N, C-alpha and C positions, 0 to 999 in steps of 0.2 A: 504493500500500500504506500510506503514512503516513496517508492519509485514513481508511482502515479501522482503523488502530491506535487512533486517537482514538475512533472509534465503538465499538471493542471495550471500551475503558475505560468509556465511557458505558453500554454493555450490562451490564458487570459491576457497576457502581454501581447501575444500575436493579434488577438481580436482588437485590442486597443491601439494597435499599430506601433508598439514600442519595441518590437524585435528587429534586429538587424537582418539583412538578407541571408547571411550565413546561418544565423540561428533559426530563421524560418525554414531553411532547407533541411536542417537537422530535425526540426519538429515535423516537417512533412514526411521525411523518411520514417520517423517513429510512428506517425499516424497511419502510414501505409501498412505497418506490421502489427499495430496494437488496436484491437477492436474496442477495448475499454476506453482508451483515450480518444479514439475517433468518435465514439458515441458521446463522450463528454463534450467534445468540441461542437458536435451537431446540436446538443442540448443547449449549449451556451448561445449558439447562433439563433436557434429557435426562440429562446427566451428574449434575446435582444430584439428580434423582429416583432415578437408579440408586444413588448413594451413600447417599441417605436410606433406600432399601429394603434396602440391604446392612447397614444398622445394626441390623436386626432387626425392624422394623415394616414389613410389606409395603405399608401404606397411607400411609407417611410421605411428607411433601412437602418437608421441609427436613432437612438434616443436623443431628442433635442436637449441641449444644455442651456439652462437659464442662468444668465449672468446679470445680476442686479446692478452692477457697476457702482461707481462712486456716488452718483446721485441717489440711488436706492439706499446705500449705506448711510448717507447723510440724513435722508428722510427718516430712516429707522432710528438713528441716534437722537434726532430732534424729538420724535414721538416718544421715545423711552424717557428722555429728560422731562418732557412736558407731563407725562403720566406720573413719573416719580415725584416731581415738584407738586403737582396737584394733590396726589395722594398724601404726601407729607404735610401739606398745608391743611388738608381736611382732618388728618389724624391729630395734628397739633391743635386745631380748633376744638376738636371733640375731647381729647385727653391732654389738655395743655399743662395742667399742674394738679397735684393731689390736693392742695389747699387753696383757699381764696387769697387774693392779694399778690404781694410781691414774691420774688424768689425766696427771700429770707423767711417770709411767712410760710411758704410751702415747706421749706426745710424744717422749720419749727414744728409743723404739723406732723412730719414724718418722725422726728426725733422724740418729741414729747407730746403724746396724744392727749 
């Protein structure tokens, strides 16, 4: 099984286009003689095709990659800050201090009830 695990990594790298020409040739030679790895490669390709067609284009051959870019990250950061500040302000208004009055008064309420 360990032998097949390394070939599985090679298959995934080949499908992603990360293998060199020499490594692809070695993998092709192995796939011609190993039914287990050839079946695994076919399964990988079928899964990618199913995911690609599920993305909306029935003739898609690859899964589309969504890149939100700098603008999307900036919007997400601004939204997170706004939600955090609003939540903090609301919590502060609701649970601002244990006692009435100034900060010293609230300390006294905690220390000496």
